[in-house]
ZABAZA-731469 format. One record per residue: x, y, z of N, C-alpha, C in turn. Coordinates in steps of 0.001 Angstrom, whole numbers, plus 500000, padded with zeros to 6 digits. Atoms other than C-alpha are relative to their C-alpha. Layout:
XYZXYZXYZ
...
! end
This chain:
500969498721500065499952500046500014501001501116500033
499336498716500052501211503628499064499334501000500335
500866498726499529500182506596500830501008501195499841
499576498829500212501005510235500266499219501134500418
500678498833499681499948513809501098498733500177499159
500853499716500870498107514076497857500199498995498908
499932500890501244497340512449494560499068500786498820
500634499532501044496113513377491255499858498970498762
500399500837501175494273511578488452499415500777498934
500109498858501050493789513097484930498226500198499910
501446499632500109489962512785485496499666501071501021
500255499041499158490253515338488279500707501406499574
499378498551500279490944519283487835500889500290501049
499005499552498832492816519435491235500561498823500547
499702501372499164494727517161493483499274499852501154
500660500519498792493229515377496237500706499681501433
499128500351498739494396514885499896499840498581500226
499920501333499340495301511777501546499831498894498974
499836501286500735496316509272498916500367498856500568
499922501331499554495962505576499623499763499149498939
500199500824501138496556503215496767500538498470500298
499689501397499748496595499421497336500263499276498727
499535500727501329498515497341494657500327498555500466
499847501398499933498549493664494180500342499485498457
499618500768501095500313491697491357499973500859498806
499841499175501067501220494731489371498785500823499630
501211499448500411497651496186489207499611500610501348
500728499139499082495867498896491270498864499419500344
501250500717499535493338497174493344498880500929500752
500763499207499359491970500117495330500574501456500214
499371498629499819492375503916495496498882500803500989
500789499327498951491064505773498641500275499458501328
499845500547498329490734505341502452499335498884500330
500832500998499642488374502734502436500443498487499680
499318501294500437490701499953501265500281499003501214
499596501050498909491144496784503614501428499572499626
498678500256499912494857496596503974500364498666500572
499508501305499196496134492985504680501079500281500874
498984499551498827498312493016507903501398499749499317
498554500366500390501160491434505914500398500860498847
499491498961501254501128494254503117501190500792500404
499052499055499644504005496178502740499636501413499623
500500498583500213503743500072502893501164500959499834
499118498840500282505354503055501573499292501239500318
500552498792499642504598506376503121500845500950499399
499359499000500592505654509041500876499911501553500527
500054498598499281504909512085503102499314500932499083
500557498799500694504456515518501698500365499972498577
500006500089501474504359514510498033498646499751499387
501181500370500822501901514193495205500283498698499230
499978501213500805501216510897493682499423500018498803
500518499841501269500623510788489982500091498729499196
499798501133500795500293508220487294501306499981499341
498816499981500723503356507046485509499898500743498722
500132498993501035504264509555482734500260499190498687
499791500719501271504304508825479029500661501048499093
499402499116501009506659510318476431499673499400498505
500461500514501218505226509729472918500925500243498796
498857499840501072508466510708470956501291500135500697
498792500040499571511814509712471927500835499366498863
499125500665500883514853508428470005501090499239500734
499143500692499305517034505732471724501241499898499499
498801500203500614519315505211469076500273501187499061
499453498850500797521569507461466849499679501356500785
500125498803499066521367509758469865501293500352500424
498742499652499413524350511765471156500346499075501258
498743499724500973527169510569471572500076499157498849
499881500832501033526523508068469073499679500507498515
500299499678501319526016508332465220499783498825499174
500573501120500692524570506306462358501289499060499560
498939500584500401528197505240461565500548498966501102
499599500719499026528569503692464859499450498486499917
500463501292500301528228499705465100498817499744501008
501306500280499225524814498318466634500520499632501336
499620500176498696526720497174469614500287501301500848
499861498762499380527851500613470400498671500802500209
501213499461500104524357501986469662499066499353501271
500790500667499053522842499366472212500544500416501289
499538499651498778525258500103474872499633501685500477
500390498493499581524670503920474620498476500302500395
501270499789499599520979503471474746499511499596501404
500297500427498819521005501690478106499941501144501201
500148498912499250521684504922480053498935500873499830
501259499001500365519052506737478108498635499445500610
501282500386499440516375504291479357499962500173501450
499946499668498508517568504774482955499544501375500138
500279498729499818517395508432482520498429500323499994
501489499634500246513890508465481329499034499266501110
500790500720498839512626505898484017499989500723501241
499754499200498629514195508029486696499324501338499885
500806498695500321512322511194485097498508499705500488
501302500482499694509116509104485985499229499710498839
500598500494501263508509508046482423499961498618499962
500036501313499972507299504557482680499569499329498883
500089500356501271506385504348479088500321500838499164
499419498931501106507853505934475931499675499078498789
500307500397501477507127505589472289501330500471499271
498706499691500610510492505346470300499524500241498566
500438499660501294509941507154466929500917499723498790
499257500635501173512584505204464868501257500824499547
498697499412500368515757505965463195500330499391498664
499802500535501391517748504959460078500772498606499959
499227501166500010519722501840461254499298498918499433
500468501153500462519029498931459202499393498953501011
500342500936498818518914496706462231498907500667500925
501081499299499218515564497351464142500372499990501489
499292500188498730517617497960467317498833500395501163
501077499732498964514551499519469187499222498860500276
500820501196499845512692496357468688500683499142501042
499202500975498910515503494509470583499977500646501555
499950499432498456515682497074473417498585499831500704
501370500159499647511772496937473678500004498568500708
500164501380499396511986493108474273501073499828501199
499238500031498664514957493521476714499372500466501103
500444499569498817513201495699478888498645499275500471
501210500755499536509929493552478662500381498810500880
499447501300499391512129490507479805500817500444501488
499453499314498915513679492825482518501518499571500092
498589500160500077517221492257481171500541501240500327
499476498545499638517726496102481481498904500676500446
500984499161499425515736498554483604499564501165498893
500371498930500933513737501169481445498522500064499957
501363499958500153510381502479480490499423498785498999
500623500796501020507874500245478608500049500669498676
499806499574501313508618500589475019498941499648498908
500774500120501312506342501057471973500851500493498966
499016499534500921508497501354468961499505500017498478
500029500129501510508582502165465245501381499831499624
498719500377500378511512500551463793500829501117499348
499120499027500978512473503185461297499116501296499596
500396498673500619511659506761459842499910499711498542
500057500171501329510380505694456492500052501253499322
499710498618500676511287508424453976500308499777498411
499705500000501414511373509244450322501499500291499723
498578499692500433514884509531448659500026501384500030
499852498478499894516020513065449494499222500441501142
500917499519498766513532513198452492500935500059501326
499520499864498727514258513476456113500728498825500870
499359501270499504515172509824456831501077499513499158
498916500337500774517535509607453951501185500664500298
498580499524499615521241509921455354500871499689499194
498781500440500729523124508842452404500909500972499651
499237498989500356524480512198451577500861500246501106
499212499687498757525920512687455155501013498861500231
499202501143499522527109509144455585501035499432499006
499013500496501013528846508154452144499835500964498872
499908499280501189529919509590448989498689499856499060
501061500013500863527108510268446422500288498842498975
499895501012501025526241507179444388500674498733500344
499356501209499618528141504698446488498954498993500596
501037500780499802525168503314448380499025500989500731
500959499439499459521990504279450230500069499856501540
500075500217498629521744504785454148498711500634500369
501490499763499513518221504823455739499048499440499515
501102500792500585514889503522455284499237500526498991
500737499307501149514135504959451898499065499163499131
500803500739500974511274503875449691499190501130499243
500681499119500870509651505655446718498986499083499270
500941500772500874506319504494444863499278499029500865
501069501010499081503464502197446123500798498792500218
499566501518499755505287498873445496501126500194501133
498937499943499030508476499867447456499632500397501345
500755499663498690506482501664450170499359498881500615
500658501195499218504426498555450791501069499019500559
499020500924499546507550496535450932500604500512501413
499383499497498916509088498830453424499014499774501318
500844500052498970506025498954455758499911498453500402
500299501261499514505566495169455673501325499348500616
499075500430499340509121494718456451500164500484501615
500000499479498658508903496953459563499147499085500964
501039500859499361505793494856460591500604498714500283
499318501323499821507824491632460089501055500063501203
498922499750498982510586493092462401499342500126501451
500667499826498703508021493576465215499510501357500360
500421498616499621506806497078464988498746500151500706
501264499483499479504209498597467172499351501092499280
500367498659500554504094501840465242500641499967498482
499167499565501031504888502854461729500153501540499867
499559498492500073506634506238461270500484500237498532
499463499535501280507209508188457985500023501522500116
499689498519500147508411511591457043499050500569498890
500883499468501058505747513707454991500802501476499529
499328498850500314508134516681454983501497499907500602
498585499795499445511736517686455621500000500533501458
500025499710498652512854519074458938501149501149500060
498920499033499825515331521540460479501289499348500384
498583500502499409517971519267462179500377498904498988
499464500768501166519041517787458676500494500989498966
499252498978500973521480519597456393499411500006498721
500303500269501410519841518459453225498791500320499469
501347499894500629516194519064453085499411501078500744
500790498813499603513468521734453922498722499576500576
501200500144499453510868521744456325498641500311499318
501003499565500919508504523220453690499916499137498884
500042501002501131509388520369451397499088498875500200
500842501156499950506730517733450882500530498931499220
499093500969500550508370514493450113499242498754499764
500828501010500515505392512110449526498925500622499316
501397499518500547502404512505447228498967499343500837
501154500547499522498933511819448297499870498567500035
500262501625500204498884508531446687501067499219500769
498886500734499153502112507454448430499499499956501363
500323500107498626500955508342451734498686499039500189
501085500897499789497669506670451269500382498606499797
499460501122500110499486503664450239500570499435501208
499135500504498761501838503528453331499018499992501129
500907499910498656499021504475455938498902498660499542
500925500973500168496625502079454233500600498429500152
499281501321499673499211499028454229500171499831501372
499878500201498602499752499688457806498922499729500719
501261500202499470496191499759458494499538498475499873
500225501228500309496034496427457007500484498974500741
499203500793499084498625495051459298499725500385501421
500346499467498579496726496692462439501102500825500450
498850499205499560499591499101462722499674501509499875
500306498579500186498974502727463512501059500786499635
498791499242500672501091505554461819500003501271500583
499710498477499568502718508672463112500852500605498868
499329499147501082504092511344460796500809500980500464
499132498767499733506953513603460964499555501004498906
500443499131500946505637516656459329500102501638500605
499732498712499653506569520391459784498937501050499419
500748499073500708504265522280457423498751499627499511
501475500256500322500773522531456110499725498898499173
500533500962501251500554520488452801500441498664500442
499607501264499639502538517604454413498953499398501047
501076500438498744500263517637457528498705499533499429
501192500331500588497086517808455415499907498700499289
499976501184500928498087514970453066499931498714501109
499884501151498882498856512736456209498770499795500702
501347500010499376495588513580457848499040499234499136
501169500884500967493622512587454626500446498597499965
499694501438500172495591509441454581499649499205501208
500310500569498682494688508599458115500859499614501027
499182500116499036497463508898460341499461500169501409
500387499828498612496993508649464047500655501299500822
499348498979499267499448511099465312500848501057498917
499277499322501013501269514234463587501173500545501306
499072499666499124504688515015465143500684501304499370
499605498700500062506106518495465506499073500989499439
500856498845500714504017520745463094500472501312500333
499396498783499540506283523504464030499885501221499259
500343499018500920505474525512460915498410500086499559
501255499985500409501969524665460573498955501193500464
500887498692499838499190527508460461498819499360501047
501106500283499148496289527541462957498880499251499084
501017500776500756493788526339460259500423498618499784
499384501443500202495954523191459582499841499365501207
500123500700498628496235522400463331498543499674500336
501402500167499527492465522719463754499407498882498987
500596501023500880491902520029460924500201498468500909
499760501078499396493320517402463407498936499382500746
501041500511499080490792516840465923498795499418499301
501164500814500512487776516202463736500339498724499054
499566501295500565489902513450462114500345499096501096
499449500700498737490815512028465498501425499875499994
498646500013500139494399512896464899500523500768501212
499298499363499022496708513688467843501068500724499611
498799499023500175499300516404468110501147499836500929
498725500271499076502823515641469584500853501194499482
499494498655500675504210519355469292501527499879500272
498569499986499696507806518782470768500451501273500245
499784498545499859507790522325472020501353500363500694
498836499577499513510762522197474254501369499920498992
498841500169500985513095520998471474500026501227499206
499942498829500814512121524023469309500489501030500838
499513498816499357512664526507472010501469499837500507
498597500260499683516084524850473021500764500432498879
499109499807501004517450525128469626499879501650499546
500170498537500304516079528834469169500750500739501070
499183499151498933517713529765472544501495499828499878
498484500148500349521097528616471061500279500386498582
499780499645501432520721530223467646501184500865499871
498605499060499981523478532875468469501016499475500911
498915500561499116525663530434470509500979499243499122
499102500734500863528665529628468311500436498624500458
499548501195499343529821527042470669499311498826499844
501022501135500168526633525089470404500015499469498663
499809500482501337527026524844466629501181499519499386
498665500292500491530553523867466493500097498860499207
499872501512500456530115520016465668498548499855499068
501046500191500656526891520608463625500173500753498525
500132499332501285526146521432460050499698501265499847
500315498675500212526222524975458954498592500231499438
501067499935500681523183524434456941498679499852500917
501004500245499027521091523418459992499850501402500757
500088498768499508521859526696461640499321501159499173
500349499099501116521070528645458630498328499739499827
501507500250500054517651526852458322499186500396501132
500737499485498781516712527597461863499840501433499977
500039498576500115517473531297461369498957500358499028
501193499642501014515400531376458273498603499860500519
501337500252499699512412529844459937499816500480501411
500053499586498636512977531409463322498652500672500388
501222499222499507510211533900463317498738499268500054
501234500968499975507523531170462445500311499031501115
499861500727498803509063528799465000499695500661501194
500076499329498741508992531334467666498458500027500475
501547500005499633505011531376467385499500498500500117
500501501405499912504803527383467593499214499830501415
500777500220498907503849527309471155498654500640500016
501338499299499786501183529853471067498816499386498906
500912500795500992499571528171467934499546498783500574
500301501474499437499711524821469786498970500304501126
500996499677498923497984526330472927498622500404499585
501395499566500528495284527846470878499149498874499084
500643500982500902494480524970468693499033499038500615
500903500827499468491764522376469163500316498655500113
499403501303499965493977519258468665500244499345501292
499701500602498719494282516823471355501399499787500110
498480500010500004497858517098472540500518498927500861
499053501057499414500091514133473506501357500475500320
498647499759499639503406514572475341500922499314499128
498790500626500654506406514058473276501143500800499931
498676499167499747509941515471473503500990500089499007
498715500359501042512301514198470686501253499898500797
498949500307499123514446513242473560501211499229499093
498901500615500938517707512031471787500491501015499093
499420498719500594518078515187469790500365500970501071
499517499219498706518075516673473356500467498955500848
499598501056498889519459514935476389498868499311500606
501159500712499323517089512296477621499693500434501384
500262499614498659517536513479481089499100501421500210
500664498736500079515993516784480104498482499925499462
501238500192500870512715515196478537498870500812501010
501187499409499199510654516562481637499877501471499674
500203498710500402511217520079480407498980500273499095
501047499678500872508564519878477943498724500487500839
501101499443499132506127520435480984500109501559500043
499979498449499935507405524034481646499997500595498593
500201499422501204507677524681477894498461499971499610
501562499938500268503833523767477581499594501107500663
500521499010499145502994526066480270500457501500499621
499399498757500630505227528867478891499384500400498740
500887500019501372503302528393475580498739500600500410
501424499763499831500051528937477233499125498906500461
500847501054499565498858525574478163500011499900501580
500004500018498661497693525089481781500878498888500666
499329501376499367499745522654484135498941498842499939
500699501144500132496639520450484079499791499537498677
499747500495501356496691520338480380501109499383499651
498613500665500201500388519563480331499811498667500736
500084501242499435499853516798482874499074499007499347
501103500924500710496856515290481071500856499539498705
499308500211501353498971515253477754500990498746500296
499045500909499801501584513052479527499435498691500609
500595500931499328499049510804481086498989499326499310
501136500630500587495496510106479959499951500119498488
499948499773501407495912511789476479500992499136499380
498995500837500522499060509967475829499593498461499839
500652501162499921497551506698476912498870499725498899
501134500045501113494593507216474537500726499671498510
499022500007501281497249508047471574500281498575499877
499217501490500092498953504719472251499117498639500198
501213500965499865495420502768472839500564498888501112
499557500854498961496851501414476174499083500574501289
500763499550498938493688502067478494500370499817501365
499580500110498525495451500638481632501088500885500571
498927498960499559498009503350481639499390501307500141
500428498595499977497956507050482491498715500279501072
501003499598499189495335506769485343500401499396501355
499957500724498591495143505978489059498615499578500376
501416500586499927492132503775488931500086498615500185
500049501150499717491195500454490182499912499111498709
499745500652501038492237497814487776501134500363498788
499019499632500724494930499813485992501377499714500316
498738500477499733498503499119485718500566500768501098
499483499335498831500415499929488836501417500761499627
498976499062500461502644502797487113499598501279500974
500091498866499127503025505515489788501302500670500196
498788499058499963505396508450490311499558501069501189
500127499174499078505650510969493107501114501239499878
499107498742499947507144514517493453499577500701501215
500112499091498848507582516864496353498952501269499497
500875498925500181504870519560496320498974499719498987
501275500241500666501875520093494001500098500658498655
499694499733501516502638520063490049498993500910499426
501030499051500645499292521899489461500196501508500342
499720498716499633500558524875491290501566500291499680
498524499473500209504273524605490408500398498784499078
499711500925500917504970522623487168501521499647499988
498749500338500054508641522587487655500196498887501036
499921501109499054507948520015490351500235498707499197
499888501063500818507881517529487484501519499745499645
498640500190500010511641517962487476500616499514501106
499587500560498762511968516481490919499410498784500351
500499501393499754510560512983490487501014499281500842
499090500812499159511942510972493522499346498696500399
500818501311499799509387507914493356499524499615498822
500423500770501123508856505464490502499800498780500126
500318501367499901506921502589490588499365499603498621
500332500437501323506491500439487327499495498561500052
500567501401499666504299497246487212500166499640501373
499948500412498769504132497379490883501363499771500714
498732500113499562507965497365491339500592501366500155
499171498925499521510071500119492910501165500203499211
498733499745500850512659501706490496500781501237500727
499533499016499407513212504882492360499376500343501383
500550499935498704512758505378496124500678501268500615
499419498791499518513111508901498012501155499685501150
499078500421498905515071506963500754501149499409499377
498708500660500329517669505582498410501302501008500108
498818499133499734521289506955498938500255500496498509
499849499320501325522643509256496164500961498867499132
499094501075500805524172507145493249501097500426499725
498658499763500712527544507024492177499977500308498593
500072499762501425527852508515488969501331500339499316
498766499919500533530460508627486403499731500616498575
500369499225501397530626511113483412500594499205498824
499470500741501248530848509303480144499763500775498695
500344499249501028529887511960477900500721501320499774
499290498765499933531960515094476824498910501090499755
500757498759500217530542518647476867499469500114498471
500439499568501249528423519645473839499130501102500070
500688498877499694527412523019473950499801500140501608
500348500058498593525553523175477313499463498586500562
500465501409499529524834519460477444501104499248500482
499282501163499286526354516963479852499234498920500626
500803501169499513524965513602480587500980499214501087
499241500698499044526081511532483603499309498534499991
500453501309500095525622507734483380500315499220501222
499792500882498846525093505470486403500846498770499577
499273501360500198527598502356486457499462499069500879
500117501100499168526314499149487735500929499038500053
498806500951499828528449496712489232499522498496500085
500485501400499804526253493617489682499809499427498594
499985500737501384526525491096486741498670499457499533
501216500748500312523229489536486990498826500893499206
501138499428500927519912490457485003499344501018501025
500732498893499025518028493607486406498738499287500637
501209500466499243515405492902489077499737501109500910
500354498723499100513602495984490668499765499269501307
500124500461498661513410495836494420498492499835500374
501439500119499492510015494786495991499536501278500588
500210498998499282508122497336497821500405500078501286
499347499942498766509830498538500832498937500425501196
500808499616498661508252498425504345500346501293500609
499649498777499280507722501656505938500529499844501463
499404500179498740509721502099509130498852499993501203
! end
C-alpha cells in the first residue's frame, strides 16, 4: 500500500488529499481510504508528496542519439541506449514511444524486448523501427554518410510497391507503430521543412498498408501541405507541426488525429541560435535553416496552445539529452497551456493515443505505474523535474530513501549539454526491488 499527502488523476481538475493506493500483482486494486489493507502488506509512506500516474513520452529516440552516430556499430548504439533508458525511467516516464531511426537493424525492437524481459531497466517501450522516407527526404542519410552514388543509408522507399515492401518489413521486424516523413525538417542539413516528400497517393498507400497490418501511423511533418496529406491518409498522430498554420492544426481533432508538438526541442534550439559553441560540431546548413524559419518557429507554442487538437506529450529526446525530457512540461505552460493540460497530455491523452487504457490513470484495475514529486505540480509545474519515486508494474525503481547514486561522466560537453551515466556493478539481470516496508 502506498500513501502520500496528495494524489492526482487525469479525471480530476485538482489534486486530492490523503492518497492511499492498494497494489497487488502489478495492478491497482483500490484507491482511497476505504481499502482493507492486509496485515502482511508492505507499506510506503511518501509523506508530503503528490502521487501521479506514471508518465508517457510519445516521441523519443534511443538510437543514433548523442554521443553515437549512424556510423557506429549496433553494439555501440545498444550500449549507449541503456543509460538513456535509465534517465527516462528516473524522470518518471514509465512508458515511451520510440519514433525510429535509420539503422537497418531494428535495434529499438530488441531494446523493447530486453526491457520487457527485465534484462535491463527502462520504460515500457512501444516502437517504430524506422523513419520511412522518400529519397532526399528527412530519413535519407545517404549524403551525410557516404559519397554520392556509393550506396544508400536510411529506410528509403519511393512509389507504391517499394513503400508497401518497407511497411511490411517493419511489421515483420516487430513494429508497434509505423512512422514516416511527410516533409523535411530543421535538424537535417539537406532537406527543407517546407518540402513535401510524399505524394497523396504514396501516403495513402503507406497508411493503408499499415492499417491492413493493424499498425497505427505517426508522421514527421513540419508544414501545412504535408500535414494535410497525412491527415487525409489517416495517420493517428502528427509529430512536430512547428510551421503549421492554425487552420491546419484545427483539422486534426475532427479526424481523430493527435498532435505531438515537441515544444521544448524548438525552444531549446532557438535559445542557442546565436551560440557559436553550440553549433561547433553541427552542419552550418542546420543553423541557417533555423535562422530562416525562426520567426515562425517562435510562434509554435502559441499556435499549439490555441488549437483544438488533442495534445500528447512528446519531447524528441535523443535530439536533446534524455535526462531533460521533463522540460516539456514548463515549455507547455510557457506556451500558454495550463499545468492541468500539460499533465493530462503526458498521462490520459498519451495513453489514449497509444491505445493503452490501463496506463495514465490512478484507478482500480489499472497498471500499477505511479510516480511522486515533492509539492503540487498543478501549482508548480517545475515539480515535475523533481520526481523521486517511481513504481512500474508494481515494482519500485526509484525511492526517495535511496542514497545518492555514484555517477561517472561518460559524455563530453556539447554546448551546454552534459550527461552522467550510472555504472552498475552487479553482473546479473536487472530485478527491481519489491515494495519497501515503511519504518
